[in-house]
DOFI-313649 format. One record per atom (N, C-alpha, C): residue in one letter; x, y, z. Coordinates in steps of 0.05 Angstrom, whole numbers, plus 5000, padded with zeros to 4 digits. Example, Ala and Ser with C-alpha at 12.3 -4.5 7.8 and 13.67 -1.06 7.14 Angstrom:
A526448865156A524649105156A526449345156S525749555142S527349795143S525850015157
***
This chain:
M773850235950M774150485937M774450445907K776250245897K776350195870K773650125857F771949945870F769649835864F767850085858V768050295877V766050475874V766550655849L769350715842L770050845818L769450695795L769950435795L769250245774L766150275766A764250265787A761850275784A760650535772A761950765781A761151015769A761951035739A764450915733A765350915708A763650785689L762750555700L761150365684L758050495678L757350605700L754550785699L754650985677A756851125676A757151315660A757351265627V758151005626V758550915597V755950895580P753550775591P751150765576P750051035569A750251265589A749751505584A751251625561M753451585556M755051655533M754351545507G753551275512G752951125487G750251195476S748551315493S745651405486S745551675478A747651805471A747752085464A745852105436Q744852335434Q743152385409Q745052385384A743752295365A744852285336A745752585331P747752605312P748352875306P745953025291A745553265298A743853425288A744053465259A741853465244A741653535218A742553815210A742853905188A743254175181A741654355196P742654565208P740854775225P738654885207A736454945220A734455105208A735355385200A734755465177A735655725165A735155955189A732555915200A731756155222A733756175245S735055955252S736855945274S739756025268L739956075243L742956155233L743456455241T745756535251T746356795258T749556815255I750657075258I753357055254I754956935277D753356885298D754956735320D754756435312S753456335294S753556025285S756355995272T756955735272T759255685264T759555725230I761455785221I761755795189I760655545177E761755295190E760755045181E757755025179S756555115203S753655095204S752055245184I753155495180I751955645160I752155525132A754655435126A755255315098A753755045096A752954915115A751054695113A748454725102N747554955108N744755025095N745155155068P744055085047P744255205021P743855495018Q741755595032Q741555895031Q743856035046G744555925069G746856055084G749356015070K749755785056K752255785038K752455975018A749656045003A749656234982A750356514996I749456595019I750556845033I753256865037L754356675047L757256645051L758956665025D757856545004D759156544977D758956844969A756656974969A756357244959A758357444973Q758657424998Q760657605015Q763357535013F763957245014F766657155016F767056934996P767357034970P767656824949P770256644954G769856404951G771956224955G772756144984M771256225004M771756175032M771655875038M769655725028M769755445032M772155285019A773055394996A775655274982A778255354995H778055535014H780755645023H782155435041E784955395034E786355205046E786155165077S785555395089S785255395119S782455345129Y780555295111Y777655265119Y777455045140P778654805136P778454605160P778954705186M780954915187M781755025213M779955245225F778455385206F776655585217F773655535219K772855325205K769955235198K768355225225G769755165245G768555105273G768055375287M769055605274M768655845288M766656005272S765956245289S763856425275S765156625263L763856785244L764956985231L766157185251K764957235271K766157435293K768357345301Q768557065306Q771156965318Q773356945298V772656905273V775056935252V775857195244Q773857375244Q774457685237Q777257785243P778157735272P780557885281P782957745269Y782857485260Y784857375246Y784957405216S783157535204S782757545177S784657735161G786157885175G787558105165G786058295149G783558385159G781958565147G780258475124R780458205117R778758105094R775958035103I775358035127I772458025136I772158325155T770558455140T769958735152T767358715168D767058935182D764758975197D762459005180E762659105156E760359165139E759758895125Q761558725118Q760858465110Q759358285130V760358275156V759158135173V756458265181A755858505181A753058625184A751158545160K752458525134K750858425112K749858145115V751957975124V751257725127V749257655149A749257805171A747457815190A744557885184A744558075168A741858205155A740457975138E742357815120E741357665103E740557385115L742257305139L741157075154L738757095168A738157355176A735557405193A733657385173K733557415149K731457445129K730957125124L732556925129L731756675120L729656535140K728156365128K725956235142K725955935138
***
């Protein structure tokens, strides 16, 4: 039984080691308000959109904690600093990107 578990574990290791390399910055067309803030900010056009609506967001002391979340996910925790109107504007601007 131990041999079977060991064999299964060893077979899994090469699969993990052959994982694809990290993706490059996402294409602008694929960015939406459901994308992570970090993904949007990784694209120069996306970063400009975020900077226009949320000046200083990337410099915020808590950025490392919320960068992996989408605007929609962060909004309830923003204390009203991320409004539905701002999210709609970001969504519209991201949809224009190519």
